[in-house]
N, C-alpha and C positions, 0 to 999 in steps of 0.2 A: 720399409724403413730405408732411409738413405744410408749409403755406405759411409764409412768414416772419412774417406778421402773426397767425397762429393760435397760441394757447397750448395746450400739452399739459398736461393735469391729471394729476398722479400718482394712482395707485390707492391707496386706503386700505383695508387689510385688518384686520379686527377680530381681536384676539388672544384666545386662550383665557382664560376667567376664572381668576383665581388663587384657589386654595382658601385659606380662612382658616388662619392659623398659630396654634399655641398661644402663650399668654403666655410670655415668657422672663424669667427672673431672671438678673441679671448680677452677678458678684462676682469679685474678683481671686484668682488661684491663687497658689501658693507662689512660682512663678517670675515673678510680677508680670504674667502675661498674663490676659486676661479670658475667662471661660468663660460661655457661655449654656446654661442648662438649662431645658427645658420643664417647667412645673409644672401639675398638674391639681388644683384644689381641688374636692373633692366637696361635695355639698349639706350633708352632715352636718358636715364640717370648717368650712364657711362659717357654718352655723347656730351651732355651738359658739363660734367666734371672735366672732361678732356678739353672742351672749348674754353672753360675758365682757366685751365692750366696754361693753354697756349692759344690765345684768341686770334692770332694772325693766320693760323692754318685755315679755319673756316672762312675768313675774309678772302684769302687767296683762292680757295675752292670756288667761292661764289663768283669772284672775278674771272676765273678761268672758264667756268660754265657760261657766264654772261658773254664773254668774248667769243666763245665757240658758237653759241646760239646766234648771236648777232652776225657773226661771220658767215654762218650757214645760210641765214636769211638773205644776206647781201649776195651770196653766191647764187641762191635760187632766183633772185630778182635780176641777175645778170650784171651786177655791179662788181666787176673783177677787182678794181682798185681797192674798194672798201673791204672786199672779202680778204684780199691779201693782207691789208693793214690789220684786220681783226685776227687773222691767223698768227701774225707776228706778235700782236698783243697777247694772244692766248699763250704763246710760248713764253713770253716774259712773265705772265701771271703764273704759269706753271713753275718757272724758275723761282719766283717769289715764294710760292707755296712750299717748294722743296727746301728753300733756304730757311723759311720760318720753322719748318718741321725740324731741321737739323739744329737750328738755334735753340729751339725748345728742348731738344734732347740734351744739348750741352748745358743749358741754364737750369733745367729742372732739378738736377742733383744739388745745386747750390742754394735752392730755396729752403727756408726753414720749414720743418714739418710741424703740424698742429698736434 
């Protein structure tokens, strides 16, 4: 038996880690009870949704990639002037893309939600 002046420390047992749960969407049913349904948004669904929210970003990305590839092709063929022009165009296209992204971030909160 423990003496009166000794303290007994309780044992702390670590619990099993809880696995992550899927995101839940909640809405009222017809009988006014709330239903939670797990939703899985695929990469394609998310890409399409974001492209619709801010359509200038994918346009800028395609322009950037096009200028880069055409510039690399010109460099490989030895056309230095065309290569330099395309690399400058690529930088402008990247600036356009970043500007479109920032504009989308600033304008998106002003859009009405469905």
